[in-house]
C-alpha positions, -999 to +999 in steps of 0.1 A: +816-257+848+780-240+844+756-261+838+728-260+817+694-266+836+669-292+816+644-275+794+611-267+816+593-273+783+575-306+779+576-315+740+557-338+742+527-322+758+494-320+743+491-282+748+525-278+736+519-296+703+491-281+698+507-245+698+535-255+682+511-266+656+490-232+659+519-213+654+533-229+619+496-231+608+498-197+616+534-187+598+524-207+568+492-190+561+507-154+569+527-168+542+505-176+519+487-142+521+512-124+513+523-146+484+483-138+472+476-131+443+455-096+442+437-072+416+463-049+408+481-034+386+517-015+385+523+022+368+556+034+364+572+064+339+580+048+310+599+062+283+596+094+262+599+091+226+605+120+201+583+126+172+605+142+150+629+119+158+637+080+149+628+045+157+645+016+148+664+043+130+635+050+105+619+085+104+591+081+134+570+102+112+571+100+070+559+125+048+558+119+012+541+139-014+542+173-003+567+199+008+588+195+043+604+214+064+646+205+086+630+201+124+656+216+151+636+207+190+622+173+205+583+165+207+578+140+227+551+115+234+553+099+271+541+067+281+538+047+311+551+009+318+519-010+332+522-047+342+509-070+319+468-082+317+481-112+324+502-103+360+495-120+392+505-095+414+510-107+448+503-091+478+539-082+491+542-071+457+513-046+457+529-031+494+563-030+483+546-006+451+525+016+475+555+022+496+580+035+462+587+064+451+575+069+414+550+041+416+517+031+418+498+006+421+460+012+413+433-016+408+433-038+376+399-027+363+408+012+364+438+002+341+421-031+316+383-041+311+394-076+332+362-092+311+387-097+280+416-114+275+454-100+272+455-109+233+421-087+232+432-063+245+467-062+227+445-062+195+423-029+206+455-012+219+470-010+185+439-005+165+432+022+187+472+035+180+466+036+145+434+050+148+448+078+169+479+083+146+449+090+118+430+116+140+462+130+145+468+134+116+434+148+101+440+171+135+471+187+121+461+188+080+426+206+093+445+229+119+467+241+089+436+241+060+451+214+037+421+206+015+417+168+005+407+154+037+382+123+036+368+108+064+345+075+063+334+056+095+347+023+103+340-004+128+368+001+154+361-028+181+343-056+182+330-076+215+338-113+218+301-133+222+281-104+210+255-099+173+281-087+157+307-114+165+315-130+134+295-107+112+316-074+117+350-073+113+375-044+126+381-019+100+350-028+080+334+006+065+303+013+078+284+024+047+246+023+055+221+007+087+190-001+077+194+020+048+202+054+065+239+066+049+266+067+079+286+096+082+291+096+116+301+077+149+274+088+163+249+082+140+258+045+144+246+046+179+213+062+171+207+038+146+209+011+162+194+025+196+161+030+176+154-004+178+140-026+213+166-056+224+160-083+201+153-067+171+170-070+137+192-041+128+205-040+087+246-028+086+260-026+049+295-027+050+325-028+027+355-049+038+383-050+009+367-035-016+331-053-016+296-045-003+285-070+024+249-071+042+250-087+077+218-083+097+221-087+134+195-091+158+204-067+189+211-081+225+209-062+258+231-038+266+249-051+300+246-017+312+210-008+308+188-045+300+164-014+279+192-003+256+193-026+223+236-035+221+248-050+194+291-051+205+307-028+181+330+004+190+324+031+157+352+055+147+364+074+122+392+066+097+406+089+069+424+091+033+444+121+030+457+138-001+489+127+007+510+101+028+515+106+060+529+073+078+539+070+120+560+040+123+560+034+164+564+000+179+560-011+219+533+014+222+492+009+222+464+040+231+449+066+221+473+087+243+499+106+219+477+118+196+480+154+205+519+151+201+517+129+167+496+158+155+518+182+167+548+163+151+532+165+119+523+208+113+563+206+128+571+189+093+553+210+073+557+238+084+589+262+083+590+272+116+599+257+150+561+247+165+585+240+194+608+270+195+639+240+197+634+230+230+620+200+239+585+198+249+566+168+260+530+161+265+501+138+264+461+136+249+442+120+229+429+140+202+399+142+174+395+150+144+387+190+149+415+194+171+401+185+205+425+168+233+412+142+259+417+124+297+444+099+297+456+078+323+488+082+343+498+114+337+516+119+371+536+094+356+543+104+321+557+143+338+579+121+361+590+104+327+593+137+309+612+153+335+642+124+330+642+130+296+649+167+297+613+184+291+611+219+303+575+220+287+545+192+290+516+196+277+485+185+297+449+180+290+428+201+308+409+173+321+441+163+338+452+195+351+442+183+386+460+156+389+492+169+371+494+193+398+494+168+425+539+161+430+547+175+403+586+177+395+601+213+397+615+229+366+588+220+341+560+241+327+530+225+329+509+236+299+468+235+303+457+222+267+419+218+255+427+219+220+448+217+190+450+251+183+457+258+225+484+238+221+501+255+194+490+289+210+507+282+237+539+272+221+541+304+198+539+320+232+564+304+251+585+311+218+580+348+223+588+350+259+555+359+261+548+338+295+517+356+309+498+344+279+505+308+280+475+284+301+487+268+325+476+237+346 
């Protein structure tokens, strides 16, 4: 019979006990580090939604009061799935994400304003989406030379704890500042910056049909103490000669603007803008048709490819990032204006690929 020798380790010795305790402590510390929250967010491809299709059984774009036309292909807005602002990502989750294909782990402050609560971010994203839809409608109607578009300046966001908090509301129409009529968001910034921090500035706004006068005492801008600050973001809102309603839940922010504009144009014109193809894209849009940079471009292209798109409209300022690791079989079209997108799509319909601006 095999005889086992007695263990040569004396578990009662101070040295052995010290090493054991240290090893356990090190293991516990390593486990805590792996589970420790880190300030990162996870991005992955979100769903693509056809602006010419339906959401919850209802058309995404509903136009009433003017003639519309049947649609053929698809004009898909693309999205990015992002972890909630309140999500506490662990180190192991971040490490896992870094090594997964089709997932990006980025510092949280690059996708969220970490000084704001989740509720504040949600409110601002919802408002940005609403204004994006208005900008898209304005850009589309002006591209089609439709008369009767009227714009005015509104309060698009109010920061808590600033002079404007409790005095100005999101949606207030800014009519005058210090007695001077306001016709653009830039004029709001110029009027406030005529003052020094600590001086008073007077806003005349229209709210729920009533005119109100609010006097604010400017504070110091958090980024530059020499600049006066009241804590609002001005933007444009509009009235239109006919009704354009866009119904889309669970998507926030301004990045769907260009695709909304193309969808509106598609419904208002007899010719198929998309040429009967599946065209995807992204980009903010101003009322003059300028297409702006967005975040998560690579995730959006992946989502578009997954949905069957063969063409992707890329904001010009996103082109360098877009071509890195782009999937095969999808044409990346460089777009700086709504008119550029329309011209490029026309060229693709006609088979004139040489006239298409590529990334």
